[in-house]
C-alpha positions, -999 to +999 in steps of 0.1 A: +395+764-792+427+751-808+458+772-814+458+791-846+481+779-874+498+813-876+525+807-850+560+816-863+573+781-866+547+759-882+568+728-874+568+734-836+560+700-820+548+717-788+523+738-807+511+708-827+508+688-794+487+716-778+464+716-809+456+679-800+455+679-762+455+716-752+418+723-752+400+725-718+389+690-706+410+671-731+438+660-707+412+652-681+395+628-705+429+613-713+437+610-676+404+592-669+410+569-698+443+559-681+422+552-649+399+529-669+370+551-679+357+540-713+321+549-716+307+583-726+283+585-697+311+576-673+333+603-686+304+628-683+296+617-647+332+616-635+342+649-650+310+669-648+316+680-683+289+693-706+279+665-730+283+686-761+319+695-751+326+658-742+313+647-776+336+673-794+367+663-774+361+626-779+356+630-816+388+650-818+408+625-798+395+597-820+403+617-852+438+623-839+443+586-831+447+591-793+415+571-785+398+544-805+360+542-806+349+505-804+317+485-798+315+471-763+297+440-776+265+449-758+253+476-782+273+504-766+305+522-774+338+523-755+367+547-759+402+532-754+436+547-754+456+537-785+494+532-785+496+569-794+474+578-764+494+556-740+525+574-752+511+605-735+516+589-701+550+606-694+535+640-700+503+633-680+525+619-652+548+649-652+518+673-650+503+653-622+537+655-603+538+692-609+503+696-596+510+675-565+542+696-558+525+730-561+487+725-554+484+696-530+492+711-495+478+680-477+500+656-494+500+635-526+464+627-537+473+597-558+501+572-553+515+553-583+531+520-576+548+492-595+521+466-593+546+437-595+565+447-563+545+475-547+574+500-550+564+537-554+572+553-587+596+583-588+588+614-609+605+597-639+583+566-637+609+543-622+602+519-594+620+530-562+623+494-551+636+475-581+647+505-603+627+494-634+611+519-658+575+507-652+553+503-683+518+518-680+500+485-677+521+476-646+513+509-628+488+507-599+471+538-588+457+542-552+446+571-530+475+588-513+477+606-479+463+639-494+432+622-509+399+634-495+367+616-506+343+639-523+312+649-503+278+637-513+268+604-529+297+586-545+291+571-580+304+537-591+330+552-614+345+574-587+345+544-563+364+523-589+389+551-597+396+556-560+402+519-553+437+505-558+438+493-594+461+491-624+461+518-650+442+510-682+421+483-663+386+490-676+359+502-652+330+478-658+295+482-645+262+471-657+248+494-684+220+517-671+185+505-680+159+531-688 
């Protein structure tokens, strides 16, 4: 449910932002899009989200221009972050850092590195080795010391996300045949 439009300052940018990304699951969808998830079924599998909720959130993110909905060339559809969506990275990164600091007692679950030199990123997104402010396409994500593989049978999307890879690099797998 989005925030009502009855807040005192109708021009509040935080309230407007929360109307776009504040619903349950929305930021998780955006996070997974940064990790390279593009297909509806892959979002559903990775997140364990009800399909009707996923449909609603994807439609909203497309309507707001955070994601684009495009043909994958094989009769399917892919969702990709737009420039507006990629601009959410600092907020997503900040929330991830906050979660790591307060809810990850076994250590950082995901390391972010500058793919060009391997330097770790600081909380502001700068490479600790070269000092550069690292653009999203040059960020490599990899499991950190606090990462614990999920129990049960791993799926190809989870395996791809938990393999060192650049953000925004699409996760590709053969479409399911039925």
